[in-house]
C-alpha positions as MATLAB code, in Angstrom:
seq = 'XXXXXXXXXXXXXXXXXXXXXXXXXXXXXXXXXXXXXXXXXXXXXXXXXXXXXXXXXXXXXXXXXXXXXXXXXXXXXXXXXXXXXXXXXXXXXXXXXXXXXXXXXXXXXXXXXXXXXXXXXXXXXXXXXXXXXXXXXXXXXXXXXXXXXXXXXXXXXXXXXXXXXXXXXXXXXXXXXXXXXXXXXXXXXXXXXXXXXXXXXXXXXXXXXXXXXXXXXXXXXXXXXXXXXXXXXXXXXXXXXXXXXXXXXXXXXXXXXXXXXXXXXXXXXXXXXXXXXXXXXXXXXXXXXXXXXXXXXXXXXXXXXXXXXXXXXXXXXXXXXXXXXXXXXXXXXXXXXXXXXXXXXXXXXXXXXXXXXXXXXXXXXXXXXXXXXXXXXXXXXXXXXXXXXXXXXXXXXXXXXXXXXXXXXXXXXXXXXXXXXXXXXXXXXXXXXXX';
ca = [
       9.112  -22.402   -5.097;
       6.631  -20.368   -3.097;
       8.284  -17.588   -1.128;
       6.414  -16.630    2.062;
       5.824  -12.935    2.332;
       7.463  -11.172    5.239;
       5.225   -9.678    7.920;
       6.807   -6.997   10.163;
       6.754   -8.088   13.800;
       6.632   -4.594   15.243;
       3.506   -3.581   13.352;
       0.379   -3.310   15.507;
      -2.544   -4.078   13.234;
      -6.118   -3.367   14.185;
      -9.245   -1.968   12.596;
     -10.633    1.381   13.694;
     -14.298    1.863   14.583;
     -15.412    3.000   11.177;
     -13.130    0.443    9.529;
     -15.042   -2.373   11.217;
     -18.278   -0.752   10.228;
     -17.072   -0.499    6.635;
     -16.237   -4.192    6.453;
     -19.591   -5.190    7.942;
     -21.373   -2.858    5.543;
     -19.478   -4.203    2.555;
     -20.352   -7.759    3.686;
     -24.103   -6.964    3.715;
     -26.187   -7.524    0.598;
     -29.360   -5.713   -0.273;
     -32.171   -7.457   -2.105;
     -31.504   -5.778   -5.456;
     -27.878   -6.908   -5.697;
     -28.737  -10.303   -4.182;
     -31.119  -10.968   -7.062;
     -28.310  -10.226   -9.518;
     -25.843  -12.486   -7.707;
     -28.283  -15.370   -7.283;
     -27.587  -16.756  -10.742;
     -23.807  -16.976  -10.126;
     -22.275  -17.938   -6.800;
     -18.654  -17.143   -7.761;
     -18.330  -14.144   -5.468;
     -15.462  -12.640   -3.496;
     -15.489  -10.452   -0.402;
     -13.320   -7.434    0.330;
     -11.580   -9.331    3.114;
     -10.702  -12.199    0.761;
      -9.472   -9.798   -1.910;
      -7.123   -8.010    0.482;
      -5.807  -11.286    1.925;
      -5.042  -12.534   -1.599;
      -3.234   -9.271   -2.331;
      -1.087   -9.401    0.798;
      -0.133  -13.035    0.200;
       0.371  -13.086   -3.563;
       1.080   -9.576   -4.844;
       4.386   -9.865   -6.763;
       5.599   -6.404   -5.752;
       5.064   -7.136   -2.065;
       6.933  -10.425   -2.277;
      10.041   -8.559   -3.429;
      10.449   -7.131    0.087;
      11.084  -10.645    1.382;
      14.210  -10.821   -0.769;
      15.280   -7.337    0.277;
      14.999   -8.337    3.917;
      17.050  -11.481    3.330;
      19.711   -9.387    1.610;
      19.768   -6.993    4.558;
      20.137   -9.899    6.988;
      23.224  -10.866    5.001;
      24.592   -7.337    5.444;
      24.023   -7.593    9.208;
      25.861  -10.902    9.281;
      28.734   -9.466    7.265;
      28.946   -6.354    9.451;
      29.378   -8.530   12.547;
      32.464  -10.325   11.223;
      35.760   -9.225   12.785;
      38.795   -8.669   10.532;
      40.892  -11.807   10.144;
      44.301  -11.940   11.848;
      47.240  -11.367    9.509;
      50.078  -13.865    9.342;
      53.415  -12.281    8.426;
      56.853  -13.586    7.492;
      59.914  -11.389    7.083;
      63.446  -12.402    6.006;
      66.332   -9.966    6.645;
      70.121   -9.763    6.160;
      70.354  -12.226    3.282;
      72.271  -12.319   -0.025;
      74.362   -9.297    0.913;
      78.091   -8.744    1.126;
      80.672   -9.641    3.746;
      79.147  -11.229    6.822;
      75.699  -10.992    5.210;
      76.687  -13.081    2.219;
      74.172  -15.877    1.465;
      72.065  -16.993    4.424;
      74.814  -16.865    7.047;
      73.411  -13.855    8.957;
      69.766  -14.322    7.978;
      67.059  -13.247   10.421;
      63.618  -14.815    9.862;
      60.586  -13.373   11.663;
      57.195  -15.100   11.813;
      54.466  -12.914   13.298;
      50.719  -12.565   13.621;
      48.902   -9.230   13.636;
      45.493   -7.960   14.696;
      43.443   -4.847   13.969;
      42.010   -3.186   17.067;
      38.707   -1.750   15.779;
      37.926    0.402   18.826;
      34.165   -0.253   18.677;
      33.639    0.430   14.993;
      32.335   -3.072   14.227;
      29.303   -2.568   16.473;
      28.562    0.656   14.609;
      28.531   -1.266   11.330;
      26.111   -3.782   12.863;
      23.866   -1.013   14.237;
      23.708    0.670   10.831;
      22.847   -2.625    9.108;
      20.108   -3.366   11.651;
      18.679    0.117   11.244;
      18.574   -0.516    7.501;
      16.635   -3.728    8.154;
      14.115   -1.831   10.295;
      13.664    0.670    7.483;
      12.936   -2.123    5.008;
      10.367   -3.555    7.439;
       8.688   -0.160    7.740;
       8.661    0.272    3.958;
       7.171   -3.210    3.574;
       4.461   -2.326    6.078;
       3.636    0.878    4.240;
       3.625   -0.900    0.889;
       1.255   -3.519    2.299;
      -1.189   -0.858    3.426;
      -0.944    0.914    0.060;
      -1.576   -2.381   -1.748;
      -4.550   -3.130    0.496;
      -5.963    0.345   -0.152;
      -5.495   -0.062   -3.918;
      -7.284   -3.409   -3.756;
     -10.138   -1.746   -1.864;
     -10.320    0.962   -4.543;
     -10.525   -1.603   -7.340;
     -13.015   -3.634   -5.344;
     -15.113   -0.502   -4.939;
     -14.972    0.094   -8.708;
     -16.382   -3.375   -9.344;
     -19.018   -2.847   -6.662;
     -20.017    0.475   -8.211;
     -20.428   -1.078  -11.663;
     -22.585   -3.800  -10.146;
     -24.793   -1.121   -8.605;
     -24.894    0.741  -11.935;
     -25.954   -2.482  -13.609;
     -28.859   -2.816  -11.188;
     -29.913    0.720  -12.091;
     -29.432   -0.033  -15.789;
     -31.704   -3.075  -15.477;
     -34.340   -0.869  -13.867;
     -33.897    1.607  -16.698;
     -34.412   -1.070  -19.323;
     -37.474   -2.373  -17.506;
     -38.920    1.134  -17.347;
     -38.360    1.483  -21.086;
     -40.117   -1.859  -21.682;
     -43.062   -0.803  -19.518;
     -43.204    2.522  -21.348;
     -43.435    0.746  -24.714;
     -46.360   -1.272  -23.389;
     -48.141    1.863  -22.224;
     -47.451    3.715  -25.459;
     -48.558    0.714  -27.543;
     -51.911    0.652  -25.788;
     -52.461    4.304  -26.525;
     -51.372    3.881  -30.132;
     -53.829    1.020  -30.606;
     -56.544    3.139  -29.036;
     -55.719    5.930  -31.468;
     -54.850    8.343  -28.691;
     -51.152    8.598  -29.459;
     -49.320    8.910  -32.781;
     -47.010    6.121  -34.000;
     -44.050    8.477  -33.606;
     -44.228    8.193  -29.811;
     -43.943    4.415  -30.025;
     -40.917    4.749  -32.289;
     -39.289    7.104  -29.837;
     -40.003    4.704  -26.972;
     -38.466    1.829  -28.944;
     -35.380    3.916  -29.689;
     -35.109    4.794  -25.994;
     -35.186    1.079  -25.117;
     -32.369    0.397  -27.595;
     -30.268    3.186  -26.085;
     -30.803    1.901  -22.557;
     -29.790   -1.618  -23.599;
     -26.583   -0.232  -25.108;
     -25.840    1.586  -21.864;
     -26.351   -1.641  -19.928;
     -24.071   -3.499  -22.318;
     -21.357   -0.890  -21.804;
     -21.652   -1.335  -18.037;
     -21.265   -5.112  -18.501;
     -17.985   -4.584  -20.372;
     -16.716   -2.124  -17.770;
     -17.607   -4.547  -14.985;
     -15.610   -7.347  -16.630;
     -12.617   -5.025  -16.990;
     -12.929   -3.860  -13.374;
     -12.980   -7.455  -12.127;
      -9.864   -8.272  -14.139;
      -8.040   -5.227  -12.745;
      -9.027   -6.338   -9.251;
      -7.756   -9.888   -9.821;
      -4.450   -8.501  -11.101;
      -3.753   -7.249   -7.574;
      -2.956  -10.802   -6.515;
      -1.396  -11.893   -9.801;
      -4.389  -13.436  -11.595;
      -4.793  -12.707  -15.288;
      -8.184  -14.448  -15.420;
     -10.550  -13.691  -12.509;
     -11.865  -16.696  -10.604;
     -14.896  -14.680   -9.488;
     -17.678  -12.913  -11.337;
     -19.160  -10.747   -8.579;
     -18.033   -8.891   -5.476;
     -20.029   -8.821   -2.274;
     -21.541   -5.689   -0.829;
     -24.104   -2.932   -0.965;
     -22.488    0.299   -2.037;
     -25.296    2.433   -0.630;
     -24.776    1.220    2.943;
     -22.261    3.312    4.844;
     -20.896    3.283    8.396;
     -21.107    5.882   11.087;
     -18.207    8.285   10.737;
     -15.873    9.016   13.621;
     -15.064   12.626   14.439;
     -12.028   14.320   12.964;
     -10.332   14.472   16.365;
     -10.814   10.724   16.833;
      -9.334   10.025   13.421;
      -6.499   12.469   14.046;
      -5.510   10.494   17.132;
      -4.891    7.493   14.864;
      -2.323    9.305   12.711;
       0.724    8.083   14.702;
      -0.166    4.588   13.462;
       0.380    5.712    9.886;
       3.152    3.502    8.439;
       4.694    6.539    6.799;
       5.544    7.896   10.238;
       6.978    4.507   11.182;
       9.090    4.576    8.040;
      10.294    8.102    8.807;
      11.185    7.049   12.352;
      13.102    4.045   11.017;
      14.869    6.333    8.571;
      15.828    8.619   11.463;
      17.293    5.660   13.339;
      19.238    4.684   10.228;
      20.667    8.189    9.818;
      21.619    8.286   13.516;
      23.390    4.953   13.119;
      25.201    6.242   10.038;
      26.313    9.341   11.977;
      27.628    7.203   14.823;
      29.446    5.031   12.278;
      31.041    8.110   10.693;
      32.138    9.333   14.132;
      33.560    5.902   14.930;
      35.464    5.886   11.646;
      37.065    9.138   12.787;
      39.145    7.097   15.208;
      41.952    5.391   13.274;
      42.370    1.655   13.672;
      45.365    0.371   15.621;
      47.407   -2.600   14.466;
      49.414   -4.796   16.824;
      51.602   -7.781   16.044;
      53.693  -10.346   17.861;
      55.931  -13.172   16.731;
      59.190  -15.067   16.853;
      62.521  -14.102   15.233;
      65.201  -16.640   14.347;
      68.871  -15.604   14.087;
      70.601  -17.936   11.649;
      74.129  -16.911   12.678;
      73.677  -18.004   16.304;
      70.742  -20.334   15.839;
      68.896  -18.357   18.555;
      65.277  -17.201   18.780;
      63.647  -14.139   20.315;
      60.173  -12.721   20.710;
      59.215   -9.605   18.763;
      56.189   -7.306   19.138;
      55.061   -4.025   17.680;
      52.171   -1.725   16.852;
      51.169    0.840   14.258;
      49.336    4.080   15.012;
      48.326    6.546   12.282;
      49.325   10.129   13.009;
      48.782   13.501   11.435;
      45.330   15.134   11.177;
      42.981   14.454   14.091;
      40.328   13.194   11.721;
      40.321   11.951    8.178;
      36.522   11.714    8.024;
      35.082   15.268    8.136;
      33.126   14.943    4.892;
      31.266   11.805    5.915;
      30.435   13.247    9.314;
      29.064   16.458    7.795;
      26.989   14.427    5.317;
      25.611   12.186    8.057;
      24.647   15.205   10.198;
      22.862   16.841    7.258;
      20.985   13.638    6.411;
      19.819   13.300   10.009;
      18.612   16.900   10.074;
      16.728   16.293    6.828;
      14.800   13.382    8.343;
      13.614   15.640   11.160;
      12.325   18.145    8.604;
      10.717   15.382    6.549;
       8.802   14.122    9.582;
       7.401   17.563   10.382;
       6.412   18.159    6.750;
       4.763   14.731    6.527;
       2.805   15.319    9.727;
       1.371   18.593    8.380;
       0.637   17.107    4.966;
      -1.096   13.983    6.317;
      -3.164   15.847    8.892;
      -4.319   18.320    6.230;
      -5.199   15.510    3.834;
      -7.162   13.749    6.593;
      -9.176   16.890    7.288;
      -9.988   17.344    3.585;
     -11.021   13.697    3.216;
     -13.173   13.885    6.330;
     -14.962   16.979    5.020;
     -15.540   15.317    1.647;
     -16.921   12.257    3.391;
     -19.296   14.356    5.459;
     -20.558   16.034    2.294;
     -21.014   12.707    0.485;
     -22.990   11.321    3.420;
     -25.215   14.398    3.414;
     -25.806   14.002   -0.338;
     -26.662   10.321    0.107;
     -29.134   11.007    2.891;
     -30.777   13.838    0.966;
     -31.128   11.851   -2.259;
     -32.340    8.746   -0.447;
     -34.933   10.423    1.781;
     -35.923   13.660    0.037;
     -35.448   13.123   -3.703;
     -36.008    9.479   -4.637;
     -39.328    8.915   -2.770;
     -41.083   11.994   -4.259;
     -39.855   11.122   -7.746;
     -41.048    7.527   -7.385;
     -44.453    8.811   -6.387;
     -44.357   11.345   -9.231;
     -43.615    8.546  -11.713;
     -46.610    6.550  -10.488;
     -48.882    9.558  -10.837;
     -47.421   10.571  -14.198;
     -47.824    7.061  -15.642;
     -51.431    6.965  -14.440;
     -52.081   10.395  -15.939;
     -50.382    9.368  -19.196;
     -52.591    6.284  -19.486;
     -55.591    8.536  -18.985;
     -54.362   10.885  -21.674;
     -53.660   13.821  -19.394;
     -49.859   13.853  -19.850;
     -47.746   13.525  -22.950;
     -44.985   11.017  -23.621;
     -42.448   13.810  -23.132;
     -43.681   14.435  -19.584;
     -43.585   10.722  -18.771;
     -40.054   10.356  -20.104;
     -38.940   13.473  -18.210;
     -40.058   12.053  -14.848;
     -38.427    8.710  -15.637;
     -35.151   10.432  -16.472;
     -35.250   12.457  -13.225;
     -35.803    9.327  -11.156;
     -33.014    7.427  -12.904;
     -30.678   10.382  -12.466;
     -31.466   10.351   -8.749;
     -30.639    6.633   -8.500;
     -27.395    7.221  -10.374;
     -26.564   10.152   -8.098;
     -27.115    7.908   -5.082;
     -24.691    5.319   -6.461;
     -22.028    7.901   -7.359;
     -22.264    9.681   -3.992;
     -21.983    6.317   -2.235;
     -18.907    5.452   -4.310;
     -17.339    8.817   -3.429;
     -18.036    8.204    0.248;
     -16.400    4.783    0.156;
     -13.374    6.215   -1.665;
     -12.940    8.789    1.084;
     -13.267    6.069    3.730;
     -10.550    4.044    2.022;
      -8.229    7.064    1.937;
      -8.961    7.842    5.586;
      -8.088    4.259    6.521;
      -4.841    4.542    4.596;
      -3.957    7.881    6.216;
      -4.708    6.669    9.741;
      -2.721    3.479    9.242;
      -5.717    1.220    9.822;
      -5.407   -2.085    8.011;
      -8.325   -3.107    5.800;
      -7.546   -6.755    6.543;
      -4.803   -8.618    8.308;
      -2.870  -11.260    6.354;
      -2.394  -14.666    7.934;
       0.978  -15.378    9.481;
       3.285  -17.938    7.974;
       4.053  -20.956   10.102;
];
């Protein structure tokens, strides 16, 4: 039986400015990756991956059962104690006038417990516990969405590395052609051709390793929504395209939406409810009863009534009250510590993102173009016999390193964006509601 996953009603879900930009960037495809994906149309988008996670992740579904259990606790807390039916027989089987049942007195009574408001405190505590479970479910959803985005990014990065690996292999093939021409012309020793062939073999092995890593990454991604065999072979996106980044102050203003703060607030409400319950339990319950007494000797009846009031110490609950007060004070300290920790982490992530974006821009505009031009000139000079094979291979390696650096810096930037979204409480995608 399919169990619908619970969605917290009080959670306000929206995407921040850079979050929208991230999704639109991930949805875009550049020509290099499009050529790789053309042969296989089984692709998945980040939005689809997160939706699948929210709807089918086994760990998230467990919160639905926890919420149902908590609803049962709320229902139980609202039940009043049942009235007590009592029967008492006196003055029987004694001596003299009390011999046998001659002077028997039989009393039938009904009693009630006067709770003095404590039942509502039980209900309030149970409801506060339900709110805490909702907040924890919301936080777990965001964490699961962020983990899905991380795994999605891993697959996207390996796809980009595969594109670079294909370029590397093609460069090695072109180099063999150039070296072969020079060997045939007697301008280059056979050893250079052997080295070029060995380089091609190494590059093919590197590409094969990337293929295996990509398959593993896709399987880890599919596991987020409970699939052991992925139903996709590629993920959509261009890892080198990045959004405009909001300022730190703008991102800082989003921190109150962090589900961790919501969870801490719910925990505070729970501890307050537990303190009120402990204070209510300080007041002893009263018991009242009323009934009818039958006198067997005269065959008469009379009404009886009574009550019971505990006496002695003013309170029998000092330990629970002290514990509840301490727990409430701890939640206040936890909130302050979390606020400092999250704001600091956001600042660090924002600085890392700024650096990654600077690296990307520098590599893309100031390193790759000159190296591409240098490779063209070096290949032309090599064919003319001006440069050696070592110089040609050196320029090729520098260009490939630059392409790899661009991919890795882009992956780092996206990782920081994912963490910023998680810290600011921005949802990567919103799951559909159950009807």
